[in-house]
C-alpha positions in Angstrom: -12.5 20.6 16.9 -10.6 21.0 20.1 -8.9 17.7 19.8 -8.1 17.9 16.1 -4.5 18.9 16.8 -4.0 16.2 19.4 -5.4 13.6 17.0 -3.0 14.8 14.3 0.0 14.5 16.6 -1.1 11.1 17.9 -1.4 9.9 14.3 2.0 11.2 13.4 3.4 9.4 16.5 1.9 6.1 15.4 3.3 6.5 11.9 6.7 7.2 13.4 6.5 4.1 15.6 5.8 2.1 12.5 9.0 3.5 10.8 11.0 2.8 13.9 9.8 -0.8 14.1 10.7 -1.4 10.5 14.1 0.2 11.0 14.9 -1.9 14.1 13.8 -5.1 12.2 16.0 -4.3 9.2 19.0 -3.4 11.4 18.4 -6.4 13.6 18.3 -8.7 10.6 21.6 -7.2 9.2 23.4 -7.5 12.5 22.2 -11.0 13.5 22.1 -12.4 10.0 19.4 -14.8 11.1 15.8 -13.9 11.4 13.0 -16.4 11.4 9.9 -16.1 9.3 7.8 -15.6 12.4 9.9 -12.7 13.6 9.7 -11.0 10.2 5.9 -11.5 10.1 5.6 -10.1 13.6 7.6 -7.0 12.7 5.6 -6.5 9.5 2.3 -7.0 11.3 3.0 -4.6 14.2 4.4 -2.0 11.9 1.3 -2.3 9.6 -1.1 -2.1 12.5 0.7 0.9 13.9 0.6 2.6 10.5 -3.1 1.9 10.0 -4.0 3.2 13.5 -1.9 6.4 12.8 -3.5 6.8 9.4 -7.1 6.7 10.7 -6.2 8.8 13.8 -5.2 11.8 11.7 -8.4 13.7 11.0 -9.4 14.4 7.4 -9.2 18.0 6.2 -12.5 19.8 6.1 -13.3 21.9 3.1 -14.8 25.3 3.8 -17.7 26.2 1.6 
């Protein structure tokens, strides 16, 4: 239970990193007007991986009975 808050913050951080990666990819594509398929797949893969790590890092809420 001690580390529940730390896990929650770490999970939020990973989800934020995923949002930042997608934002940088979209802005980079707009500014450079040329992005290869491999670059786009790399951005999507890293963002998805970061999101999944963040999702599973955040602890589930426990119901009190």
